N, CA, C and O of each residue as an XYZ file, in Angstrom:
464
protein
N     118.184    124.589    124.088
C     119.143    125.331    124.881
C     118.400    125.928    126.074
O     117.287    126.432    125.926
N     118.999    125.871    127.222
C     118.311    126.332    128.424
C     118.147    127.852    128.421
O     118.929    128.584    127.815
N     117.108    128.297    129.116
C     116.820    129.730    129.181
C     117.928    130.480    129.899
O     118.213    131.633    129.576
N     118.551    129.832    130.868
C     119.639    130.472    131.599
C     120.834    130.728    130.689
O     121.438    131.800    130.736
N     121.171    129.749    129.868
C     122.302    129.912    128.948
C     121.997    130.975    127.911
O     122.866    131.783    127.584
N     120.775    130.990    127.385
C     120.405    132.013    126.404
C     120.469    133.402    127.029
O     120.899    134.358    126.384
N     120.045    133.512    128.272
C     120.117    134.788    128.970
C     121.551    135.269    129.122
O     121.840    136.452    128.940
N     122.454    134.343    129.458
C     123.864    134.709    129.598
C     124.462    135.108    128.255
O     125.239    136.060    128.177
N     124.102    134.386    127.199
C     124.610    134.722    125.862
C     124.106    136.095    125.453
O     124.878    136.909    124.945
N     122.815    136.369    125.666
C     122.255    137.679    125.318
C     122.943    138.800    126.090
O     123.238    139.853    125.523
N     123.200    138.585    127.372
C     123.880    139.593    128.182
C     125.305    139.828    127.702
O     125.772    140.966    127.671
N     125.988    138.771    127.334
C     127.368    138.904    126.867
C     127.420    139.628    125.521
O     128.296    140.464    125.299
N     126.485    139.309    124.627
C     126.413    140.021    123.349
C     126.111    141.491    123.594
O     126.715    142.359    122.964
N     125.192    141.777    124.493
C     124.835    143.157    124.818
C     126.041    143.923    125.363
O     126.304    145.048    124.938
N     126.762    143.331    126.286
C     127.927    143.984    126.883
C     129.014    144.238    125.842
O     129.599    145.319    125.796
N     129.277    143.238    125.010
C     130.325    143.361    124.002
C     129.958    144.394    122.947
O     130.798    145.205    122.557
N     128.706    144.374    122.478
C     128.284    145.352    121.476
C     128.299    146.770    122.031
O     128.586    147.717    121.298
N     127.996    146.929    123.312
C     128.038    148.256    123.920
C     129.439    148.839    123.842
O     129.607    150.039    123.628
N     130.443    147.992    124.016
C     131.828    148.441    123.900
C     132.217    148.665    122.446
O     132.920    149.626    122.133
N     131.765    147.783    121.553
C     132.166    147.870    120.144
C     131.536    149.054    119.410
O     132.127    149.580    118.467
N     130.356    149.472    119.828
C     129.682    150.572    119.130
C     130.525    151.841    119.176
O     130.488    152.650    118.249
N     131.277    152.012    120.246
C     132.130    153.201    120.368
C     133.236    153.220    119.325
O     133.784    154.284    119.035
N     133.582    152.059    118.749
C     134.671    151.996    117.773
C     134.185    152.125    116.337
O     135.001    152.139    115.415
N     132.881    152.220    116.127
C     132.337    152.338    114.771
C     132.695    153.714    114.223
O     132.480    154.727    114.888
N     133.237    153.748    113.017
C     133.698    154.994    112.427
C     132.659    155.668    111.530
O     132.922    156.742    110.990
N     131.505    155.067    111.365
C     130.445    155.655    110.544
C     129.948    156.940    111.213
O     129.570    156.913    112.384
N     129.942    158.064    110.486
C     129.523    159.338    111.101
C     128.055    159.366    111.508
O     127.653    160.208    112.311
N     127.251    158.455    110.963
C     125.835    158.416    111.348
C     125.645    157.839    112.744
O     124.632    158.098    113.394
N     126.611    157.062    113.201
C     126.539    156.450    114.530
C     127.239    157.398    115.504
O     128.461    157.374    115.652
N     126.440    158.225    116.156
C     126.988    159.227    117.071
C     126.036    159.430    118.242
O     124.926    158.899    118.267
N     126.493    160.196    119.192
C     125.666    160.472    120.354
C     125.782    159.372    121.392
O     126.554    158.424    121.247
N     125.004    159.525    122.424
C     125.006    158.567    123.519
C     124.028    157.439    123.186
O     122.815    157.588    123.335
N     124.567    156.329    122.741
C     123.767    155.157    122.383
C     123.903    154.103    123.465
O     124.964    153.942    124.068
N     122.822    153.397    123.697
C     122.886    152.281    124.632
C     122.138    151.091    124.054
O     121.086    151.233    123.430
N     122.703    149.928    124.275
C     122.064    148.673    123.882
C     121.183    148.276    125.056
O     121.688    147.937    126.127
N     119.878    148.316    124.864
C     118.964    148.046    125.969
C     118.648    146.565    126.116
O     118.389    146.093    127.223
N     118.667    145.830    125.012
C     118.368    144.401    125.087
C     118.872    143.699    123.832
O     119.061    144.321    122.787
N     119.083    142.412    123.956
C     119.449    141.561    122.827
C     118.579    140.325    122.910
O     118.453    139.717    123.973
N     117.978    139.951    121.793
C     117.132    138.756    121.734
C     117.686    137.846    120.645
O     117.549    138.134    119.456
N     118.304    136.760    121.051
C     118.942    135.837    120.118
C     118.057    134.614    119.915
O     117.437    134.122    120.858
N     118.004    134.133    118.686
C     117.244    132.917    118.421
C     117.962    131.724    119.048
O     119.154    131.796    119.345
N     117.235    130.632    119.245
C     117.780    129.457    119.926
C     118.939    128.820    119.157
O     119.830    128.222    119.760
N     118.930    128.948    117.830
C     120.014    128.361    117.045
C     121.199    129.312    116.864
O     122.147    128.986    116.150
N     121.154    130.475    117.498
C     122.219    131.484    117.466
C     122.525    132.002    116.061
O     123.647    132.429    115.787
N     121.540    131.966    115.178
C     121.743    132.467    113.819
C     121.431    133.953    113.705
O     122.079    134.663    112.935
N     120.450    134.431    114.459
C     120.000    135.810    114.353
C     119.877    136.436    115.741
O     119.538    135.763    116.715
N     120.157    137.731    115.809
C     120.012    138.448    117.067
C     119.384    139.810    116.788
O     119.856    140.557    115.931
N     118.321    140.123    117.513
C     117.717    141.446    117.455
C     118.379    142.279    118.549
O     118.384    141.904    119.721
N     118.934    143.411    118.140
C     119.627    144.286    119.077
C     118.800    145.558    119.207
O     118.599    146.276    118.227
N     118.323    145.836    120.410
C     117.500    147.014    120.663
C     118.390    148.159    121.135
O     119.116    148.038    122.121
N     118.316    149.285    120.402
C     119.187    150.429    120.631
C     118.342    151.614    121.057
O     117.268    151.860    120.508
N     118.842    152.347    122.048
C     118.163    153.546    122.517
C     119.158    154.695    122.519
O     120.359    154.501    122.707
N     118.632    155.896    122.306
C     119.470    157.086    122.292
C     118.748    158.213    123.001
O     117.519    158.286    122.977
N     119.510    159.088    123.631
C     118.897    160.253    124.263
C     118.329    161.198    123.210
O     117.276    161.803    123.412
N     119.031    161.320    122.085
C     118.576    162.182    120.998
C     117.812    161.329    119.987
O     118.416    160.677    119.135
N     116.494    161.337    120.083
C     115.657    160.489    119.226
C     115.434    161.085    117.837
O     114.852    160.423    116.977
N     115.881    162.312    117.599
C     115.545    163.004    116.357
C     116.133    162.325    115.117
O     115.468    162.270    114.083
N     117.344    161.815    115.193
C     117.962    161.195    114.020
C     118.234    159.706    114.235
O     119.243    159.176    113.770
N     117.339    159.052    114.930
C     117.525    157.636    115.244
C     117.505    156.774    113.981
O     118.187    155.750    113.929
N     116.739    157.167    112.966
C     116.697    156.391    111.718
C     118.075    156.367    111.050
O     118.485    155.337    110.517
N     118.787    157.489    111.076
C     120.123    157.548    110.497
C     121.111    156.713    111.315
O     121.987    156.056    110.752
N     120.969    156.738    112.628
C     121.830    155.930    113.491
C     121.622    154.447    113.180
O     122.586    153.687    113.089
N     120.364    154.040    113.019
C     120.081    152.635    112.706
C     120.638    152.250    111.342
O     121.113    151.128    111.166
N     120.588    153.171    110.364
C     121.186    152.898    109.051
C     122.695    152.738    109.175
O     123.288    151.870    108.534
N     123.316    153.581    110.003
C     124.750    153.465    110.226
C     125.124    152.162    110.899
O     126.128    151.543    110.547
N     124.324    151.741    111.866
C     124.580    150.472    112.544
C     124.375    149.293    111.598
O     125.113    148.310    111.656
N     123.372    149.393    110.728
C     123.148    148.330    109.744
C     124.340    148.235    108.797
O     124.768    147.145    108.418
N     124.864    149.400    108.425
C     126.028    149.433    107.556
C     127.255    148.833    108.235
O     128.075    148.187    107.582
N     127.381    149.042    109.532
C     128.533    148.545    110.285
C     128.298    147.158    110.870
O     129.140    146.662    111.619
N     127.183    146.523    110.551
C     126.856    145.236    111.182
C     127.872    144.146    110.842
O     128.126    143.269    111.667
N     128.450    144.183    109.660
C     129.476    143.196    109.304
C     130.700    143.320    110.190
O     131.225    142.323    110.686
N     131.154    144.555    110.386
C     132.287    144.809    111.277
C     131.961    144.370    112.700
O     132.757    143.694    113.351
N     130.778    144.766    113.175
C     130.386    144.418    114.544
C     130.274    142.911    114.720
O     130.671    142.378    115.757
N     129.740    142.222    113.722
C     129.593    140.771    113.801
C     130.957    140.089    113.823
O     131.174    139.144    114.580
N     131.876    140.576    112.986
C     133.224    139.997    112.957
C     133.923    140.171    114.305
O     134.510    139.227    114.834
N     133.856    141.382    114.852
C     134.502    141.641    116.137
C     133.826    140.864    117.266
O     134.488    140.414    118.201
N     132.518    140.711    117.175
C     131.785    139.917    118.157
C     132.235    138.463    118.103
O     132.387    137.813    119.137
N     132.448    137.958    116.891
C     132.922    136.582    116.722
C     134.310    136.373    117.289
O     134.604    135.312    117.839
N     135.183    137.393    117.160
C     136.531    137.286    117.727
C     136.498    137.307    119.251
O     137.311    136.652    119.903
N     135.550    138.064    119.819
C     135.488    138.228    121.271
C     134.808    137.047    121.957
O     135.294    136.556    122.976
N     133.695    136.593    121.406
C     132.921    135.517    122.025
C     133.300    134.174    121.411
O     133.657    134.100    120.236
N     133.223    133.144    122.188
C     133.515    131.807    121.664
C     132.200    131.049    121.486
O     131.845    130.179    122.281
N     131.492    131.408    120.420
C     130.241    130.739    120.089
C     130.448    129.901    118.832
O     131.345    130.172    118.035
N     129.619    128.892    118.665
C     129.708    128.041    117.485
C     129.486    128.861    116.218
O     130.210    128.707    115.235
N     128.477    129.736    116.249
C     128.242    130.639    115.125
C     127.918    132.017    115.680
O     127.264    132.146    116.715
N     128.378    133.030    114.987
C     128.109    134.399    115.413
C     126.796    134.830    114.775
O     126.643    134.715    113.559
N     125.854    135.318    115.559
C     124.539    135.663    114.999
C     124.583    136.869    114.064
O     125.401    137.775    114.224
N     123.688    136.854    113.091
C     123.497    137.993    112.197
C     122.726    139.049    112.991
O     121.703    138.747    113.604
N     123.219    140.278    112.975
C     122.677    141.328    113.831
C     121.639    142.166    113.097
O     121.858    142.602    111.966
N     120.513    142.382    113.755
C     119.465    143.282    113.272
C     119.247    144.337    114.348
O     118.960    144.008    115.499
N     119.386    145.611    113.970
C     119.261    146.700    114.933
C     117.869    147.302    114.861
O     117.370    147.628    113.784
N     117.249    147.445    116.032
C     115.908    147.992    116.139
C     115.893    149.126    117.166
O     116.649    149.113    118.137
N     115.029    150.091    116.934
C     114.901    151.207    117.862
C     114.102    150.771    119.080
O     113.045    150.153    118.958
N     114.620    151.100    120.252
C     113.916    150.824    121.494
C     113.459    152.160    122.065
O     114.271    152.973    122.507
N     112.170    152.368    122.048
C     111.641    153.641    122.544
C     110.957    153.472    123.903
O     110.078    154.255    124.260
N     111.358    152.462    124.646
C     110.736    152.222    125.946
C     111.052    153.336    126.937
O     110.231    153.637    127.803
N     112.242    153.961    126.823
C     112.571    155.062    127.732
C     111.681    156.268    127.451
O     111.269    156.961    128.380
N     111.385    156.521    126.191
C     110.505    157.638    125.829
C     109.093    157.362    126.328
O     108.437    158.252    126.871
N     108.625    156.129    126.144
C     107.291    155.769    126.615
C     107.217    155.848    128.142
O     106.218    156.310    128.694
N     108.268    155.402    128.817
C     108.305    155.474    130.274
C     108.287    156.904    130.777
O     107.615    157.213    131.761
N     109.029    157.786    130.098
C     109.034    159.201    130.480
C     107.661    159.818    130.269
O     107.227    160.654    131.062
N     106.973    159.413    129.202
C     105.633    159.927    128.934
C     104.655    159.472    130.023
O     103.847    160.264    130.507
N     104.733    158.211    130.399
C     103.846    157.691    131.456
C     104.115    158.408    132.772
O     103.183    158.747    133.501
N     105.387    158.639    133.075
C     105.738    159.365    134.294
C     105.176    160.787    134.265
O     104.684    161.287    135.277
N     105.251    161.431    133.105
C     104.723    162.789    132.966
C     103.207    162.810    133.156
O     102.681    163.705    133.818
N     102.507    161.844    132.590
C     101.054    161.758    132.752
C     100.698    161.547    134.218
O      99.758    162.158    134.726
N     101.450    160.682    134.898
C     101.185    160.443    136.315
C     101.435    161.701    137.151
O     100.683    161.991    138.081
N     102.475    162.433    136.823
C     102.743    163.686    137.545
C     101.643    164.709    137.297
O     101.238    165.422    138.215
N     101.155    164.784    136.054
C     100.067    165.712    135.735
C      98.795    165.343    136.523
O      98.112    166.214    137.061
N      98.498    164.050    136.579
C      97.331    163.591    137.322
C      97.485    163.876    138.820
O      96.517    164.232    139.493
N      98.684    163.719    139.323
C      98.951    163.979    140.733
C      98.766    165.463    141.055
O      98.237    165.810    142.111
N      99.198    166.329    140.152
C      99.020    167.762    140.365
C      97.554    168.163    140.328
O      97.147    169.095    141.021
N      96.766    167.474    139.533
C      95.331    167.780    139.432
C      94.554    167.171    140.598
O      93.380    167.487    140.792
N      95.191    166.311    141.362
C      94.524    165.691    142.504
C      93.759    164.441    142.166
O      92.975    163.967    142.989
N      93.951    163.890    140.995
C      93.241    162.676    140.573
C      93.915    161.399    141.037
O      93.279    160.348    141.109
N      95.183    161.484    141.349
C      95.923    160.269    141.680
C      96.054    160.087    143.160
O      96.651    159.109    143.611
């Protein structure tokens, strides 16, 4: 499968899941969540969904809630997208925003000290 098609499929899954997460009724899935990336295997059997939240304190509970709701999300994803098979969803924490904020803070500290 071409890289362009896989990229479009990943983007479409990301967009659709971003909308569907708001409909999850599990109380553990709360707060401002964003799907930062989706990585689907070439055979469309599995998809890693990277999730980020502003409130990182209870991210483990949010991921448990998303894992619990993965059947619902997969079913709704299958109804929305016209794929041969709907991938099995695995939710992972994406802490790239936290790491980026830390790097920015270090750079600002270095700039204030006159090292940068």
